[in-house]
C-alpha positions in Angstrom: 13.0 6.5 14.1 14.6 9.5 15.8 12.6 10.8 18.7 12.0 14.5 19.4 14.5 15.7 22.0 12.6 17.3 24.8 13.3 15.2 27.9 11.3 12.0 28.2 9.9 9.9 31.0 10.5 6.5 29.3 7.7 4.7 30.9 8.1 0.9 30.7 4.5 0.0 31.5 4.7 -3.7 30.7 2.1 -4.2 33.5 -0.8 -3.0 31.3 -4.2 -4.3 30.3 -3.4 -3.4 26.6 -1.9 -6.7 25.4 -3.4 -9.1 27.9 -5.6 -8.8 30.9 -3.7 -7.1 33.8 -4.6 -10.1 36.0 -2.2 -12.3 34.1 0.5 -11.1 36.4 3.0 -13.9 35.8 2.9 -13.4 32.0 3.3 -9.7 32.3 6.2 -10.1 34.8 8.0 -12.4 32.3 7.6 -9.8 29.6 8.7 -7.1 32.0 12.0 -8.8 32.3 12.9 -7.0 29.0 12.2 -3.6 30.5 16.0 -2.8 30.8 16.2 -2.6 27.0 14.4 0.8 27.2 17.7 2.2 28.2 18.6 2.3 24.5 16.1 5.2 24.1 17.9 7.3 26.6 19.3 10.8 26.1 20.8 13.0 28.8 18.1 14.3 31.1 15.7 11.4 30.5 14.0 9.5 33.3 13.5 5.7 32.9 10.6 4.3 35.0 10.9 0.5 35.0 9.5 -2.5 36.9 12.9 -4.2 36.7 16.1 -2.8 38.1 19.1 -2.3 35.9 22.5 -3.5 36.8 25.3 -0.8 37.1 27.4 -2.8 34.6 24.6 -2.8 32.0 24.0 0.9 32.5 27.6 1.7 31.9 27.8 -0.6 28.9 24.7 1.0 27.2 26.0 4.5 28.0 29.4 3.7 26.5 27.9 2.3 23.2 25.4 5.3 23.0 28.2 7.8 23.9 26.2 9.5 26.6 27.2 10.0 30.3 26.1 7.0 32.4 24.8 9.3 35.2 22.8 11.6 32.8 19.7 9.4 33.0 17.7 8.8 36.1 16.3 5.3 36.7 13.3 4.8 38.9 12.5 1.2 39.7 8.8 0.5 40.6 8.1 -2.9 42.3 5.2 -4.4 40.3 2.0 -5.2 42.2 -0.1 -8.2 41.2 -3.2 -7.4 39.3 -2.8 -3.6 38.9 -1.3 -1.5 36.1 2.1 0.2 36.6 0.6 3.6 37.4 -1.1 2.2 40.5 2.2 0.4 41.4 4.0 3.8 41.3 1.4 5.2 43.7 1.6 2.3 46.1 5.4 2.5 46.1 5.2 6.1 47.3 7.1 7.3 44.2 4.8 10.1 43.0 6.6 12.8 45.0 10.0 11.8 43.5 8.5 11.8 40.0 6.9 15.2 40.6 10.3 16.6 41.6 12.0 15.1 38.6 9.3 16.5 36.3 9.6 19.9 37.8 13.3 20.0 37.1 12.7 19.2 33.4 10.5 21.8 31.8 8.8 20.4 28.6 9.3 16.7 29.6 7.0 14.2 28.0 5.9 10.7 28.9 6.8 7.9 26.4 4.9 4.7 27.2 5.1 1.2 25.9 1.3 1.1 25.6 -1.2 3.8 25.5 -3.6 2.5 28.1 -6.1 4.4 30.1 -4.1 4.3 33.4 -1.1 5.8 31.5 -3.1 8.7 30.2 -4.4 9.4 33.7 -0.9 9.0 35.1 0.5 11.7 32.7 -2.4 14.0 33.6 -1.5 13.5 37.3 2.1 14.4 36.6 1.1 17.3 34.4 3.1 16.2 31.4 2.0 15.4 27.8 2.0 11.9 26.4 4.5 11.7 23.6 4.0 12.5 20.8 0.5 13.9 21.3 1.5 17.4 22.6 -0.3 19.4 25.3 -3.8 18.4 24.2 -3.0 14.7 24.8 -4.5 11.6 23.1 -8.2 11.7 22.3 -10.5 9.1 23.8 -11.0 7.6 20.3 -7.2 7.2 20.0 -7.0 5.2 23.2 -10.1 3.2 22.3 -8.6 2.4 18.9 -5.4 1.1 20.5 -7.4 -1.1 22.8 -9.6 -2.4 20.1 -6.8 -3.2 17.6 -4.8 -5.0 20.3 -7.6 -7.6 20.2 -7.9 -10.4 17.7 -11.6 -9.7 17.1 -11.0 -5.9 16.7 -8.3 -6.5 14.1 -10.6 -9.0 12.2 -13.4 -6.5 12.3 -11.4 -3.9 10.3 -9.0 -6.0 8.3 -11.4 -7.0 5.5 -12.4 -3.4 4.9 -8.7 -2.4 4.7 -7.9 -5.2 2.1 -5.9 -7.2 4.6 -6.1 -11.0 4.1 -6.9 -13.2 7.1 -7.2 -16.9 7.6 -10.8 -18.1 7.7 -12.2 -18.1 11.2 -14.9 -17.0 13.6 -15.2 -15.0 16.8 -17.2 -16.4 19.7 -17.8 -16.1 23.5 -16.5 -18.7 25.9 -19.9 -20.4 26.2 -19.9 -21.0 22.5 -16.2 -22.0 22.2 -16.8 -25.7 21.9 -19.4 -25.4 19.3 -17.4 -22.9 17.3 -14.2 -25.0 17.4 -16.3 -28.0 16.2 -17.8 -25.9 13.4 -14.5 -24.6 12.1 -12.9 -28.1 12.5 -15.7 -29.4 10.2 -14.3 -27.3 7.5 -10.5 -27.5 8.2 -8.4 -30.2 9.7 -6.6 -28.0 12.2 -7.5 -24.8 14.0 -5.8 -22.2 16.2 -7.8 -21.1 19.2 -6.8 -17.6 20.4 -7.8 -15.5 23.4 -9.1 -12.2 22.1 -6.5 -10.2 24.1 -3.2 -12.0 23.9 0.4 -11.4 22.7 3.6 -13.3 22.2 1.8 -16.6 21.8 0.1 -16.4 25.2 -2.9 -18.6 25.5 -2.8 -20.0 22.0 -4.1 -23.5 21.5 -3.7 -25.7 18.5 -6.5 -28.2 18.0 -6.9 -30.9 15.3 -9.8 -33.2 14.6 -8.3 -35.9 16.8 -7.8 -33.6 19.8 -10.4 -33.0 22.6 -12.5 -30.0 21.8 -12.5 -27.3 24.5 -15.5 -27.8 26.8 -18.4 -25.3 26.4 -18.0 -22.5 28.9 -14.5 -23.6 29.8 -13.1 -20.2 29.1 -14.7 -16.8 29.8 -14.3 -13.8 27.5 -14.0 -13.6 23.7 -12.1 -16.1 21.5 -11.1 -16.3 17.8 -11.0 -19.7 16.1 -9.1 -19.8 12.8 -7.9 -22.3 10.3 -4.3 -23.3 11.1 -2.4 -22.7 8.0 0.7 -24.6 6.8 3.2 -21.8 7.1 6.5 -21.2 5.4 7.5 -18.0 7.2 6.3 -15.8 10.1 6.8 -12.1 9.3 6.0 -8.7 10.6 6.2 -5.0 9.6 6.7 -2.3 12.2 5.3 1.1 11.4 4.7 4.5 12.9 1.4 6.4 12.5 2.0 10.1 11.9 -0.3 13.0 11.1 1.4 13.2 7.7 0.9 9.6 7.0 2.2 6.1 8.0 5.9 5.4 7.9 7.6 2.1 7.6 10.2 1.5 10.3 11.3 -2.0 9.3 10.1 -5.5 8.4 11.5 -8.9 9.2 11.1 -12.6 9.9 10.0 -13.7 13.3 11.5 -16.7 14.9 8.7 -18.6 16.6 7.9 -21.9 18.2 4.4 -23.1 18.9 3.2 -19.6 18.3 5.6 -17.9 20.7 8.1 -15.2 19.6 11.7 -16.2 20.2 13.7 -13.9 17.9 13.7 -11.7 14.8 15.7 -11.2 11.6 15.6 -8.0 9.5 15.4 -7.1 6.7 12.8 -9.5 5.5 13.9 -12.2 3.1 11.1 -12.0 0.6 10.5 -15.6 -0.3 7.2 -15.0 -2.1 8.6 -12.0 -4.0 5.7 -9.8 -3.0 5.6 -10.2 0.8 7.4 -6.9 1.7 5.3 -4.8 -0.6 2.0 -6.4 0.6 3.0 -6.2 4.3 3.8 -2.5 3.9 0.6 -1.9 2.0 -1.4 -3.5 4.8 0.6 -1.5 7.4 -0.1 1.7 5.5 -3.9 0.9 5.3 -4.0 0.2 9.1 -2.0 3.4 9.8 -4.5 5.6 7.9 -7.2 3.9 9.9 -5.4 4.6 13.2 -4.7 8.2 12.4 -8.3 8.6 11.4 -9.1 7.8 15.0 -6.4 10.2 16.4 -3.8 7.6 17.2 -0.2 8.6 16.7 2.7 6.3 17.4 4.1 2.8 16.8 2.2 -0.2 15.7 2.8 -3.4 13.7 1.2 -6.2 11.8 2.2 -9.9 12.2 1.6 -12.3 9.3 2.5 -15.7 7.9 3.5 -16.8 4.5 1.4 -19.9 3.8 2.3 -22.9 1.7 -0.2 -21.7 -0.9 2.2 -18.8 -1.6 0.0 -16.1 -0.1 0.4 -13.9 2.9 -2.1 -13.9 5.8 -2.2 -11.4 8.6 -2.6 -12.8 12.1 -2.8 -9.8 14.4 -2.1 -6.1 14.9 -0.1 -4.7 17.8 -0.8 -1.0 18.5 2.0 -0.3 21.0 5.8 -0.3 21.2 6.4 -4.0 20.3 9.2 -6.3 21.3 11.2 -5.4 18.2 10.7 -1.6 17.9 13.1 -0.6 20.7 15.9 -2.9 19.6 15.3 -1.7 16.0 15.7 1.9 17.3 18.9 0.8 19.0 20.2 -0.8 15.8 19.4 2.4 13.9 21.1 4.6 16.5 24.2 2.5 16.8 24.6 2.2 13.1 24.8 6.0 12.7 28.2 5.8 14.3 29.3 2.8 12.2 30.4 2.2 8.7 27.3 0.4 7.6 24.3 2.7 7.0 21.6 0.1 6.4 22.7 -3.1 8.2 21.0 -6.4 8.6 20.3 -7.4 12.2 18.8 -10.1 14.3 17.5 -10.7 17.8 18.0 -14.0 19.6 18.0 -15.8 22.9 20.0 -18.6 24.2 21.0 -20.4 27.5 24.7 -20.6 28.3 26.1 -23.7 29.9 27.9 -21.6 32.5 26.8 -18.6 34.5 28.2 -15.2 33.6 28.1 -11.7 35.2 27.2 -9.0 32.7 30.7 -7.6 32.8 32.1 -11.1 32.4 29.9 -11.8 29.3 31.0 -8.5 27.7 34.7 -9.3 28.4 34.2 -12.7 26.7 32.7 -11.1 23.6 35.4 -8.5 23.4 38.2 -11.0 23.8 36.8 -13.0 20.9 36.3 -9.9 18.8 32.5 -10.4 18.6 31.3 -7.3 20.5 29.8 -4.4 18.7 32.4 -2.0 17.4 31.3 1.3 15.8 34.6 1.5 13.9 33.6 -1.6 11.9 29.8 -1.2 12.1 29.0 -4.8 13.2 29.0 -7.1 16.2 27.0 -8.4 19.1 25.0 -6.3 21.6 23.7 -7.7 24.9 20.7 -5.5 24.8 18.6 -6.6 27.8 20.9 -6.7 30.9 22.1 -9.7 32.9 19.4 -12.4 33.2 18.3 -13.4 36.7 19.8 -16.9 36.2 22.9 -15.5 34.6 22.4 -18.0 31.8 19.4 -17.0 29.6 20.8 -14.2 27.4 19.0 -11.9 24.9 21.3 -10.5 22.2 21.3 -8.5 19.0 23.7 -9.1 16.1 24.3 -6.3 13.6 26.2 -6.7 10.3 26.4 -5.9 6.7 24.0 -8.6 5.5 22.1 -11.7 6.7 25.0 -14.0 6.0 27.3 -11.8 8.2 24.9 -11.7 11.1 24.3 -15.4 10.9 28.1 -15.9 11.0 28.3 -13.7 14.1 25.5 -15.5 15.8 27.1 -18.9 15.2 30.3 -17.7 16.7 28.5 -16.2 19.7 26.7 -19.5 20.4 30.0 -21.3 20.2 31.9 -18.9 22.5 29.2 -18.6 25.1 28.1 -22.2 24.7 24.5 -21.1 24.1 21.8 -23.7 23.8 18.8 -22.8 21.6 15.7 -21.9 23.6 12.5 -23.3 22.1 9.9 -21.4 24.1 
């Protein structure tokens, strides 16, 4: 997962129309609260462009763990603007001159975005820098189009069958036909999932059974996917990288979810079916070859569920830097300085009973011998800065195996008095 080492503009463009419509400002703003985690990609000379400011304590903490000078990375905070992508927010904030100057000081700098959307490609062209990892020629129109298409549920369904990827039975429809389609699928299956075509992280999902009201015809605009709701044993994902030489597996793991929403992750994947990892990676490889055939290079993932019938069913593809890829990179990078070369790790979230400053939370973990220590190669990392309420913490735990990270997480929850967040 090592990046090339020309300087980077780490572009945290969470306000993008790639995963959901850009008009869903409140949803995008909630996701953007995680933008500080992009600091784990930093190297000296990089520029982080973020919609959320980073606390000085968090910057010092990350720099210490990464063993880089805290002042060697420039952070540019861009106030988000409702209903527009991040590139437009940069312009409205009057920050283009600053970014032009920073770019001029760093020959060879490249732009590394969260999502390869059209506004980002235009933004890179305006700055006169390549989009990483595409080089001077930049991404082709077909690469951008493929990213948009495969970040939709209907786009993934359209290619999955031809790639040998198993899906739950379902249908695609427009809003005017939503009621009729839900009724038709419910006639075959007792429960269905109703998904907006462009959604992520559980946004907009609706679970409907035969005893529930059917969505009214024309209630929702746009495209929808209606699928059988499976009895699931496990929610899983594989994260990959599409490269000219072929797809590469980054990692796989189990997603912690509630009512379809992502609330955590555990890696490596505990293969309950005995074939899940192999099948997931096979699907990921097939999708990667499809993407590179359209010129796309970069990160992507496939989410899936293991159903009670013992088979794996894919639920969506995410052709962008997902919620787990940057923390996974962080784990890989920190582990190179530790004693455990191939650790287990998890991501979690919890609400502390008392408020803590970031520095106070770190002191508490260190006092209890829970904080990450490279000398032993395990511990807890507060990877996403101090929360606005000083109570809702995101954390990573790294250890030798799943039992060890589970032990650390239990101790963390006890020490910080963390309550489980269900959504």
